[in-house]
N, C-alpha and C positions, 0 to 999 in steps of 0.2 A: 633554417628550415621553415620556421613559421612564416617568414616573408613569402616563400614560394607557395605555401598553402593558402595564404591570404590572396595572393595574386591569382591563383587557380580558382578560388571561390569567386573572385570578381569576374573572371572570365566566364565561369559557369552561369553567373547571374545575367551577364550580358547575353550569353547564348540562350538562356531561358526566355529572354524577352523576344526572341525570334520564333518561338514555338507558337503554332496556331491550333494545335490539337489540345483542347483543354484537359482531357484525361491524362495525357502524357505530361503536360505542364504542371498539373497539380501533384502528380507523383514525383516529378523532378523537384518541385519546390519543397515538398515535404522532406525528401532526402537531403536537399540542400540545407534546410533549416537544422536538421540534426547535425550535419557536418559543421555548420556555422556555430552552433551551440558548443560543440567540442573545441573549436578554435577559440571561442570566447573564453572558455575555461583556461586556456593557455595564456591569453592576453586580454583581460577584460577592459583594457583602456584603448584598444586599437579603434580609431574612429571609422575605419573602413568596415570592420566587422560590425560595429554598432549600427552603422548605416544600412548594411546589408540585412541585419536582423530586424531592424525597424521596418524597412521596406518589405521584407519577406513576410513578416507576420501581418503587416497591414494589408498586403495583397491577398494573403490567405483569408483574412477576415472580410474585407470589402469586395473581394472578387469571388473566390471559390466557395467560401462558406455562405456568402450572401446568395449566390446562385442556387445552392442547395436549399436554402431557406425559402427562396421564392418558388422553387419546385414544390416544396411541401405546402406552401400557401395555395398554389394553383391546384394541388391535389386535394385540398381540404383537410390536410393532416396537420392540425394545430399542435399536436404533441411533438411531432418531428420538427415543425417550424420553431417551436420554443427551444428544442434541443440545439438546433442550428444557431439560434440567436445567442444561446449561452456559449456555444463554441466561439462565436464571433467576438463576444465580450472578452473571453479569455485570450484570444489571439490579439485583440486590440490592447489588452492590458500588457501583454508581453512586448508588443511594439512600443508602447508608451514607456515601459521600463528602459528599453534600449535607447529610445529617443531622448529620454531625460539625461542620459550620460553624454550625449553629443553636444558640442559647442554650437554647431549649426546643423539642424536637421536637413537631410538631403531631400531633394525632390524625388518622387517615386511614382511608379505606375498607379499605386492606390490613389494618390492625389489627383492624378489624371482621370481616374475613373469617377471619382466624386465630382470633379470639376465638369466633366463632360455630361454628367447626368443632372447637374444643378438646375439648368433651365427647365428641364422636364419636371423636376421636383417642385420648382416654383409654380409652374403651370398647374400641377396637381394641387398644391396648397390653395391656389386661387380658383380651383374648380374649372379651369379652362381646358376642356377636353380636346378641342381642336388643336390648340397650341401644344398640349401634352403629347398627343399622337404625332403631330408634325415633328417635334423635336426627336422623338424616339425613332420614327421612320428615317429621319436624316442620319441618325447614328447607324442604323441598319444598312443604309446605302452608301455610307462614306467609303471611299476607295482605300485600298490597303496602304499605299504609301511606303514609308520607311520600313525595311525588314525588321529593324529592332523595335518596331511598334506592333508587331503581329500579335503578341500576347495581349497587349492592351486592347487592340481592335477586337480580337476574339472574345475577350471578356465583356467588352462594351456591347457587342452584338448579342451575347448571351443574356446580359442583364436587361438590355433594351427590349429584347423579345419577350422576356418574362414580364416586364412592366406593362407590356401591351395585353397580356392575358386578362380576361375579364375579372377573374377572382383576385388578381393582384391590383388591377386598376381600380377596383371597388373602394380601396382606401382613399381615393381622391373624391369620392362622393358625386361622381358624374351621374 
């Protein structure tokens, strides 16, 4: 029975990756994480569950929570931004816990998010406004492509758009 539940969880994770509505995706991910935690209690050694939990909590932290934190920064709400940052740290800690039990950590959407934003982050650190904006605009204009990359694309667009907001870009010192 556990085998069927794990396969079902894998299928749900794959289906989640095709979602482009971020509100629906965040709600689905939250529900999925609760289900995965329950499955983990039944078999804490299953590498498939560990990988799904690592990827899910990482995506929650670096995608959804980070988007909410950037919204708070853009609104000038430092208290809410700090709360979201704390939530991200907690979600990353959970991801790290599950990842530590894996022999080989799996590639995930969260790694794709940080990788896609890396060049813009480097431009920010070098105070290269034109390169920073160019990289972010390229992410906003990138075509949809593979249906299983819709969630990644939607999150990248959301994050890139937030990074372009003046109050968020101010961290770069332009």
